[in-house]
C-alpha positions as CSV (number, residue, x, y, z in Angstrom):
1,M,0.0,0.0,0.0
2,P,1.5,3.4,-1.0
3,L,2.4,5.9,1.7
4,T,0.1,8.8,2.2
5,E,0.1,11.7,4.7
6,A,-3.2,10.4,6.1
7,G,-1.7,6.9,6.6
8,I,1.4,8.3,8.2
9,Y,-0.6,10.4,10.7
10,A,-2.9,7.5,11.5
11,A,0.0,5.2,12.3
12,A,1.7,8.0,14.3
13,L,-1.5,8.5,16.4
14,R,-1.6,4.7,17.2
15,L,2.0,4.9,18.4
16,I,1.4,8.0,20.4
17,D,-1.8,6.6,22.0
18,A,0.2,3.5,23.0
19,D,3.6,4.9,24.2
20,G,3.4,8.7,24.2
21,V,4.7,11.5,22.0
22,E,8.3,11.4,23.4
23,T,8.9,7.8,22.2
24,L,7.7,8.6,18.6
25,T,10.6,8.6,16.1
26,M,10.6,8.7,12.3
27,R,12.5,5.3,12.3
28,K,9.8,3.7,14.5
29,L,7.1,5.2,12.4
30,A,8.7,3.8,9.2
31,T,9.0,0.4,10.8
32,V,5.3,0.3,11.6
33,L,4.5,1.4,8.1
34,D,6.9,-1.2,6.6
35,A,8.7,1.6,4.8
36,S,12.2,3.1,4.8
37,P,12.7,6.2,7.0
38,M,13.8,8.2,4.0
39,S,10.6,7.5,2.2
40,L,8.6,9.3,4.9
41,Y,10.5,12.5,4.2
42,H,8.8,12.6,0.8
43,H,5.6,13.3,2.6
44,V,6.5,15.0,5.9
45,P,9.8,16.9,6.6
46,N,10.2,15.9,10.3
47,K,8.6,14.7,13.5
48,E,7.2,18.1,14.3
49,A,5.4,18.2,11.0
50,V,4.0,14.7,11.8
51,L,2.8,15.9,15.2
52,R,1.1,19.0,13.7
53,G,-0.6,16.7,11.1
54,V,-1.8,14.3,13.8
55,A,-3.1,17.2,15.9
56,R,-5.1,18.5,12.9
57,M,-6.4,15.0,12.2
58,V,-7.6,14.6,15.8
59,G,-9.0,18.1,15.9
60,A,-11.1,17.3,12.8
61,Q,-12.8,14.6,15.0
62,F,-14.3,17.4,17.2
63,R,-17.9,17.7,16.3
64,T,-20.4,18.9,18.9
65,V,-24.2,19.2,18.9
66,T,-24.7,22.9,18.8
67,L,-28.2,23.0,20.3
68,E,-29.0,26.2,18.6
69,D,-32.2,26.7,20.5
70,A,-30.7,26.0,23.9
71,P,-29.5,28.7,26.3
72,W,-25.9,29.8,25.6
73,Q,-25.0,28.5,29.1
74,E,-26.0,25.0,28.1
75,R,-24.3,25.2,24.8
76,M,-21.1,26.3,26.4
77,R,-21.2,23.4,28.9
78,L,-21.8,20.9,26.1
79,L,-19.1,22.3,24.0
80,A,-16.5,22.1,26.8
81,S,-17.7,18.6,27.7
82,D,-17.3,17.3,24.1
83,F,-13.9,18.8,23.9
84,R,-12.9,17.1,27.2
85,T,-14.2,13.8,25.8
86,L,-11.9,14.2,22.8
87,A,-8.9,15.1,25.0
88,H,-9.5,11.9,27.1
89,R,-9.8,9.8,23.9
90,H,-6.2,10.7,23.0
91,P,-4.7,11.8,26.4
92,K,-1.0,11.5,25.5
93,L,-1.3,13.5,22.3
94,M,-3.6,16.2,23.7
95,G,-1.6,16.6,26.9
96,Y,1.5,17.2,24.8
97,S,-0.3,19.5,22.4
98,F,-1.7,21.6,25.2
99,S,1.8,21.9,26.8
100,H,4.2,22.0,23.9
101,Q,2.2,23.2,20.8
102,P,1.1,26.8,21.3
103,D,-0.3,26.7,17.7
104,F,-2.6,23.7,18.6
105,I,-5.7,25.9,18.4
106,Q,-5.9,27.7,15.0
107,R,-8.2,30.4,13.9
108,E,-10.4,27.9,12.1
109,D,-10.4,25.4,15.0
110,P,-13.9,24.2,15.5
111,F,-13.7,24.5,19.3
112,L,-12.6,28.1,19.1
113,V,-15.1,28.9,16.3
114,A,-18.0,27.4,18.4
115,F,-16.9,29.2,21.5
116,T,-16.8,32.5,19.6
117,A,-20.3,31.9,18.3
118,I,-21.6,31.2,21.7
119,L,-20.1,34.3,23.2
120,G,-21.8,36.3,20.5
121,T,-25.1,34.7,21.4
122,A,-24.5,35.4,25.1
123,G,-24.3,39.2,24.3
124,V,-20.5,39.7,24.7
125,P,-19.6,42.9,22.8
126,L,-18.1,42.1,19.4
127,S,-14.8,43.9,20.2
128,E,-14.4,41.8,23.4
129,I,-15.1,38.4,21.9
130,P,-11.6,37.5,20.8
131,E,-10.2,38.2,24.3
132,A,-13.0,36.4,26.1
133,A,-12.7,33.4,23.8
134,A,-8.9,33.2,24.3
135,L,-9.3,33.4,28.1
136,L,-12.0,30.8,28.3
137,C,-10.2,28.4,26.0
138,A,-7.0,28.9,28.0
139,V,-8.8,28.0,31.2
140,V,-10.4,24.9,29.8
141,N,-7.2,23.8,28.2
142,G,-5.4,24.4,31.5
143,V,-7.8,22.3,33.5
144,L,-7.6,19.5,30.9
145,T,-3.8,19.6,31.0
146,A,-3.9,19.2,34.8
147,E,-6.3,16.3,34.4
148,L,-4.2,14.5,31.8
149,N,-0.9,14.9,33.5
150,G,-2.1,14.0,37.0
151,A,-1.6,17.4,38.6
152,L,-5.3,17.9,39.3
153,H,-5.4,14.6,41.2
154,Q,-2.3,15.6,43.3
155,W,-3.7,19.1,44.1
156,A,-7.1,17.8,45.1
157,N,-5.5,15.3,47.5
158,L,-3.4,17.9,49.3
159,K,-4.6,18.7,52.8
160,P,-4.3,22.4,53.5
161,P,-2.0,23.3,56.4
162,G,-3.9,23.9,59.6
163,P,-3.4,24.0,63.4
164,D,-2.3,20.3,63.4
165,A,0.3,20.7,60.6
166,D,3.8,19.6,61.4
167,E,6.9,21.8,60.9
168,N,7.0,20.9,57.3
169,G,3.4,22.1,56.7
170,A,1.9,18.6,56.4
171,A,-1.2,17.8,58.4
172,D,-0.9,14.9,60.8
173,A,-4.0,12.9,59.9
174,D,-4.7,9.2,60.2
175,P,-4.9,7.9,56.6
176,G,-8.1,6.0,57.6
177,S,-9.7,8.9,59.4
178,A,-12.5,11.2,58.0
179,D,-9.9,14.0,57.9
180,A,-7.6,12.2,55.5
181,A,-7.4,13.1,51.9
182,P,-9.8,11.2,49.6
183,E,-8.6,8.5,47.3
184,G,-9.0,10.8,44.3
185,P,-11.0,13.7,43.1
186,D,-14.3,13.3,41.1
187,Q,-12.9,14.9,38.0
188,D,-16.2,15.0,36.3
189,H,-17.7,17.0,39.2
190,M,-14.6,19.3,39.2
191,F,-14.9,20.0,35.5
192,R,-18.6,20.9,35.9
193,L,-17.6,23.2,38.8
194,V,-15.1,24.9,36.5
195,M,-17.6,25.5,33.8
196,D,-20.3,26.7,36.3
197,T,-17.7,29.1,37.7
198,L,-16.8,30.4,34.2
199,I,-20.4,30.8,33.2
200,T,-21.4,32.5,36.4
201,G,-18.6,34.9,36.0
202,L,-19.6,35.7,32.5
203,E,-23.2,36.2,33.5
204,S,-22.2,38.6,36.2
205,R,-20.0,40.5,33.8
206,L,-22.7,40.8,31.2
207,T,-25.3,41.9,33.8
208,A,-22.9,44.6,35.1
209,D,-22.3,45.8,31.6
210,R,-26.0,46.1,31.0
211,D,-26.6,47.8,34.3
212,G,-23.8,50.2,33.6
213,Q,-25.2,51.1,30.2
214,G,-28.6,51.6,31.7
215,A,-27.3,53.9,34.4
216,G,-25.5,56.0,31.8
217,R,-28.7,56.8,29.9
């Protein structure tokens, strides 16, 4: 079967899903494709180009039900939830992309396009939409990065220092007691909490803007 860019990206994604981005090499990719390493360079110039192609291929999988008749708050929750599902489908690729590929989200990216449309529906002034969309996407990506690399689990299991903390700041609690840290966070609940917080903040900002405009009349 002749080599194609799509075939190269698909094989690379399988390797990344199995072993992570860091272990991907052009030689290993050529072996999986039963081709010579030099033949890959006729289609892709280097590993970074492969990663960008794989990211575009995975990004094209992102399709969400827009729920045009639903309130913008519900549309935003669904959009973020669908994007999170995609991230957990390919956690090693997406975690790497969030952390190492600042160009992962492009202007035509469906996640950003949908977010922008929702903000317009919500009533965000046109001039403020790019900044608002960038900030919201950054927060969602940051939370997903913490989920995928395990940081969220570690932070959620830290017991804040208190009166019983030792000199190193660690609380002295019996692991089996009610005061001990839980086995792990409910990340679904935490992600919903993040979205509720973002939406509540945006609602408050929009209400304040409308009230301010009314007071100036």
